[in-house]
C-alpha positions as CSV (number, residue, x, y, z in Angstrom):
1,M,0.0,0.0,0.0
2,F,1.4,3.4,-1.0
3,G,-0.2,6.8,-0.1
4,C,1.2,10.2,-0.7
5,S,0.3,13.3,1.3
6,I,1.5,16.5,-0.4
7,N,2.1,19.0,2.3
8,S,4.7,21.7,2.8
9,L,7.5,19.2,3.0
10,Y,6.3,16.7,0.4
11,I,6.5,13.8,2.8
12,C,5.1,10.5,1.5
13,T,4.2,7.5,3.6
14,A,4.5,3.9,2.5
15,N,3.2,1.1,4.8
16,G,3.1,3.5,7.7
17,K,6.7,4.6,7.3
18,R,7.7,8.1,6.3
19,E,9.8,8.6,3.3
20,V,11.2,11.9,2.2
21,R,11.3,12.3,-1.6
22,G,14.7,14.0,-1.8
23,R,14.4,16.2,-4.8
24,A,11.0,17.6,-4.0
25,V,12.0,18.3,-0.4
26,L,15.4,19.7,-1.4
27,F,13.8,21.9,-4.1
28,F,11.1,23.1,-1.7
29,Y,13.7,23.7,1.1
30,N,16.0,25.7,-1.2
31,N,13.2,27.8,-2.5
32,I,11.8,28.6,0.9
33,M,15.3,29.4,2.3
34,E,16.0,31.6,-0.6
35,L,12.7,33.5,-0.1
36,K,13.4,33.8,3.7
37,D,16.8,35.2,3.1
38,K,15.6,37.6,0.5
39,V,12.7,38.8,2.6
40,K,14.9,39.2,5.7
41,G,17.4,41.3,3.6
42,L,14.6,43.5,2.3
43,I,13.2,44.0,5.9
44,D,16.7,45.0,7.1
45,K,17.0,47.4,4.2
46,G,13.7,49.1,5.1
47,L,14.7,49.3,8.8
48,E,18.0,50.9,7.9
49,E,16.0,53.7,6.2
50,N,14.0,54.3,9.3
51,T,16.1,53.5,12.4
52,A,13.3,54.4,14.8
53,L,11.5,51.2,13.6
54,F,12.5,47.7,14.7
55,L,11.4,44.2,13.8
56,V,9.4,42.4,16.5
57,D,8.6,39.2,14.5
58,W,8.3,37.9,11.0
59,S,7.3,34.7,9.4
60,I,6.7,33.0,6.1
61,S,4.1,30.2,6.1
62,A,4.1,27.1,3.8
63,N,1.9,28.9,1.3
64,N,4.3,31.9,1.1
65,S,2.1,34.2,3.3
66,I,4.6,36.7,4.7
67,K,3.8,38.5,8.0
68,I,6.0,41.3,9.4
69,V,5.4,42.8,12.8
70,L,7.0,46.1,13.6
71,D,7.4,48.4,16.5
72,G,9.0,51.8,16.8
73,D,10.6,54.0,19.4
74,N,7.9,56.6,18.6
75,G,5.2,54.2,17.6
76,V,4.4,52.8,14.1
77,S,2.3,54.8,11.6
78,V,0.4,53.4,8.7
79,E,2.9,55.2,6.5
80,D,5.7,53.2,8.2
81,C,3.9,49.9,7.4
82,V,3.3,51.0,3.8
83,A,7.0,51.9,3.4
84,I,8.2,48.5,4.6
85,S,5.5,46.7,2.6
86,R,6.6,48.5,-0.6
87,I,10.2,47.7,-0.1
88,V,9.4,44.0,0.2
89,E,6.6,43.8,-2.4
90,H,8.4,45.7,-5.1
91,N,11.5,43.6,-4.8
92,L,9.8,40.2,-5.0
93,D,8.4,38.7,-8.2
94,R,4.8,37.5,-7.7
95,E,5.2,35.2,-10.7
96,V,8.1,33.4,-9.1
97,E,7.3,33.6,-5.3
98,D,3.5,33.8,-5.4
99,F,3.2,35.4,-2.0
100,S,0.8,37.4,0.2
101,L,2.2,40.1,2.4
102,E,1.0,41.6,5.7
103,V,2.9,44.4,7.5
104,T,1.5,45.4,10.9
105,S,2.4,47.1,14.1
106,A,2.9,45.1,17.3
107,G,-0.3,46.5,18.7
108,V,-1.2,48.0,22.1
109,F,-2.3,44.7,23.6
110,S,0.6,42.6,22.3
111,P,3.1,41.3,24.9
112,L,6.5,42.9,25.0
113,K,9.1,40.6,23.4
114,L,12.2,42.7,23.0
115,H,14.5,44.7,25.2
116,R,13.9,47.7,23.0
117,Q,10.1,47.5,23.7
118,Y,10.7,47.6,27.4
119,V,12.9,50.7,27.0
120,K,10.3,52.4,24.9
121,N,7.7,51.8,27.6
122,I,9.6,53.2,30.6
123,G,7.1,55.3,32.7
124,R,4.1,53.2,31.7
125,V,2.2,50.7,33.8
126,L,3.0,47.1,33.0
127,N,1.2,43.9,34.0
128,V,4.0,41.3,34.4
129,K,3.4,37.5,34.7
130,T,6.2,35.4,36.1
131,Q,6.3,31.6,36.8
132,T,5.0,32.3,40.3
133,D,3.2,35.7,40.4
134,T,1.5,38.4,38.5
135,V,2.4,42.0,39.4
136,E,1.4,45.4,38.1
137,G,3.5,48.5,38.4
138,T,5.2,51.4,36.7
139,L,8.2,50.5,34.7
140,K,11.1,52.6,36.1
141,S,14.1,51.2,34.4
142,V,15.4,48.3,32.3
143,D,18.8,46.9,31.7
144,E,20.0,43.9,29.8
145,T,18.9,41.4,32.5
146,H,16.2,43.0,34.7
147,V,13.3,45.4,34.8
148,V,12.5,47.5,37.8
149,L,8.8,48.1,38.6
150,E,7.5,50.7,41.1
151,M,4.4,49.6,43.0
152,Q,2.2,50.7,45.9
153,V,2.0,48.0,48.5
154,R,0.2,47.8,51.9
155,E,2.5,47.1,54.8
156,P,1.9,46.9,58.6
157,K,2.6,50.2,60.3
158,P,6.0,50.4,62.0
159,V,4.2,51.3,65.3
160,G,0.6,50.4,66.2
161,K,-2.1,48.5,64.4
162,G,-3.2,48.8,60.8
163,K,-1.4,49.2,57.5
164,I,0.1,52.0,55.4
165,T,0.6,52.4,51.7
166,V,4.2,52.6,50.7
167,I,5.9,52.8,47.3
168,K,8.5,50.0,46.7
169,E,10.6,49.0,43.7
170,F,10.9,45.4,42.6
171,S,13.5,44.1,40.3
172,I,12.4,41.2,38.0
173,A,14.8,39.2,35.8
174,L,13.8,39.3,32.1
175,S,14.4,35.6,32.0
176,E,11.6,35.1,34.6
177,I,9.0,37.0,32.7
178,K,6.5,34.8,31.0
179,E,4.5,37.8,29.7
180,A,4.5,41.6,30.0
181,K,1.9,43.9,28.7
182,V,1.3,47.6,28.8
183,V,-1.8,48.4,30.9
184,I,-4.2,50.7,29.1
185,K,-6.3,52.8,31.5
186,I,-9.3,54.7,30.2
């Protein structure tokens, strides 16, 4: 019994065992790698023209759907997205690559992924989830390994009964952060 499933890797199965059809996979692999290299180079070229922008993420799916996510030190405008889109689109041949393209900003509700995004958001309130806790505070500083959040906490009075509100700073290692988002208050 021989069945063939044509997916992004052109992997065929025979009697329950996977076989890779070398030429098809190698051809596909070379084409996708060439496209990835070309797109990454075009993105880098566009970001060199506007150094206030930076790349948060990008991907190319099996059907050549290209998605580029940008952020910027001063935000990302529609014109910024259009400029990067044009650089990529005008330097790829749709007849050869047959692609779709989406260029977008990271978005206000997207988690922070890069050090540069933390720097950009100093002074804003962040909701930070770690392995053990969730905290919310104002981002005071960030270095290569830690963020410092300022929070109001309730502590027992030094003398007498009751509690008082004090402002404390907490340092959290970037490696411990599972997710950090800017808190939008209306």
